[in-house]
DOPA-383251 format. One record per residue (C-alpha): residue in one letter; z negated, x negated, y negated. Coordinates in steps of 0.5 Angstrom, whole numbers, padded with zeros to 4 digits, always signed. Last residue first. Example, Ala and Ser with C-alpha at 12.3 -4.5 7.8 and 13.67 -1.06 7.14 Angstrom:
! DOPA-383251
S-0014-0027+0002/A-0016-0025+0009/
//
This chain:
! DOPA-383251
A-0390-0368-0166/L-0394-0365-0171/W-0400-0365-0167/G-0400-0372-0164/R-0399-0375-0171/L-0404-0371-0174/V-0409-0373-0170/W-0408-0380-0170/W-0407-0380-0178/L-0413-0376-0179/G-0417-0381-0174/A-0415-0386-0179/I-0417-0383-0185/V-0423-0380-0182/I-0426-0386-0178/G-0424-0392-0181/G-0423-0390-0188/F-0429-0386-0188/L-0433-0391-0185/S-0431-0397-0190/G-0432-0392-0196/A-0439-0391-0194/I-0440-0398-0192/V-0438-0400-0199/Q-0442-0395-0203/S-0448-0397-0199/V-0447-0404-0201/T-0446-0403-0208/H-0440-0402-0211/D-0436-0406-0217/R-0441-0411-0218/L-0435-0417-0216/V-0440-0419-0211/V-0440-0412-0208/R-0433-0411-0208/S-0432-0418-0205/W-0436-0417-0199/G-0433-0410-0198/V-0426-0414-0198/A-0429-0419-0193/P-0433-0414-0189/V-0426-0410-0187/L-0422-0416-0187/L-0425-0417-0180/L-0422-0411-0177/L-0416-0415-0177/P-0418-0419-0171/W-0418-0412-0167/W-0410-0413-0167/A-0409-0415-0160/P-0413-0409-0158/G-0407-0405-0159/F-0401-0404-0163/M-0401-0397-0166/L-0409-0396-0166/V-0410-0403-0168/V-0406-0402-0174/M-0409-0395-0176/V-0416-0398-0175/A-0414-0404-0180/A-0410-0399-0185/S-0416-0394-0185/S-0421-0400-0186/I-0417-0403-0192/A-0416-0397-0195/S-0423-0394-0195/A-0426-0401-0197/H-0422-0401-0203/G-0423-0394-0204/S-0431-0395-0205/I-0435-0389-0206/K-0438-0388-0213/W-0442-0382-0213/V-0441-0375-0216/L-0434-0374-0218/S-0432-0380-0214/V-0434-0375-0208/A-0429-0370-0210/A-0423-0376-0211/L-0425-0379-0204/V-0424-0372-0201/A-0418-0371-0204/I-0415-0378-0203/G-0417-0378-0195/G-0413-0371-0194/I-0407-0374-0198/L-0407-0380-0194/A-0408-0377-0188/L-0402-0372-0190/I-0398-0378-0192/M-0399-0382-0185/A-0397-0375-0181/S-0391-0375-0185/V-0389-0382-0183/S-0391-0381-0176/V-0387-0375-0176/P-0380-0379-0176/A-0376-0377-0182/H-0371-0372-0182/V-0368-0373-0188/A-0370-0366-0191/N-0377-0367-0188/L-0377-0374-0192/V-0375-0370-0198/L-0380-0365-0198/L-0386-0370-0196/G-0384-0374-0202/V-0384-0368-0207/F-0391-0367-0204/V-0393-0374-0206/S-0390-0374-0213/V-0394-0367-0214/L-0400-0370-0211/A-0399-0376-0216/L-0398-0372-0222/M-0405-0368-0220/L-0408-0375-0219/L-0406-0377-0226/P-0409-0371-0229/A-0415-0371-0226/R-0416-0379-0227/D-0416-0379-0235/R-0423-0376-0236/R-0426-0382-0231/N-0424-0387-0236/S-0423-0393-0232/V-0416-0391-0230/H-0415-0398-0226/H-0409-0399-0230/D-0412-0400-0236/S-0414-0395-0242/L-0409-0390-0241/K-0405-0386-0247/G-0403-0393-0250/L-0396-0393-0249/R-0396-0399-0244/V-0402-0396-0241/M-0398-0389-0240/L-0392-0393-0237/L-0397-0397-0232/V-0400-0391-0230/Y-0393-0387-0229/A-0390-0393-0225/L-0396-0393-0221/P-0395-0386-0219/L-0387-0387-0218/L-0389-0393-0213/C-0394-0391-0209/V-0393-0384-0205/F-0386-0383-0208/F-0383-0389-0207/A-0388-0391-0201/A-0385-0385-0197/L-0378-0388-0198/L-0380-0395-0196/G-0383-0391-0190/Y-0377-0388-0188/W-0373-0394-0189/M-0377-0397-0183/T-0374-0392-0178/G-0369-0398-0177/P-0375-0402-0174/F-0376-0398-0170/G-0372-0393-0167/P-0377-0389-0163/E-0383-0388-0166/V-0390-0392-0166/A-0387-0397-0171/P-0385-0391-0176/S-0392-0392-0179/I-0390-0399-0181/L-0388-0398-0188/L-0392-0393-0190/M-0398-0397-0188/
//
């Protein structure tokens, strides 16, 4: 989503480079850290299955994201990219808080927010993407990683809260 978020701005696809820069700070740096810590034996696996290991990792990821926002602001990135990052931070913060007491599906949240955002960006012709939401939800239940209620909650949260937050922030920051 970071790569295509500039599509709603003038200058796309040239502005896609800002999405790549954002993805570096939001996705690649935190993932590289996780993989390094797994290799060094500091984390059990790349899913960070041990809940005690999650808080420091989330803090590091937030620092990386914050630095990314500063860099993007310094290079005058499109508003839609910063709005996407802020919506993701807001969503991840709520999901992290909920995860302390209940296992909500982050996968369902991610696919539903992405599908809804694509429809908001490109219009109703993209509605079929919403079929990915129950497909991913079904897989999470079949794999016994989540219950149906955890998948539904994650799907609603991503599609309504995260996508809605992106839409509102995009207009507000413009």
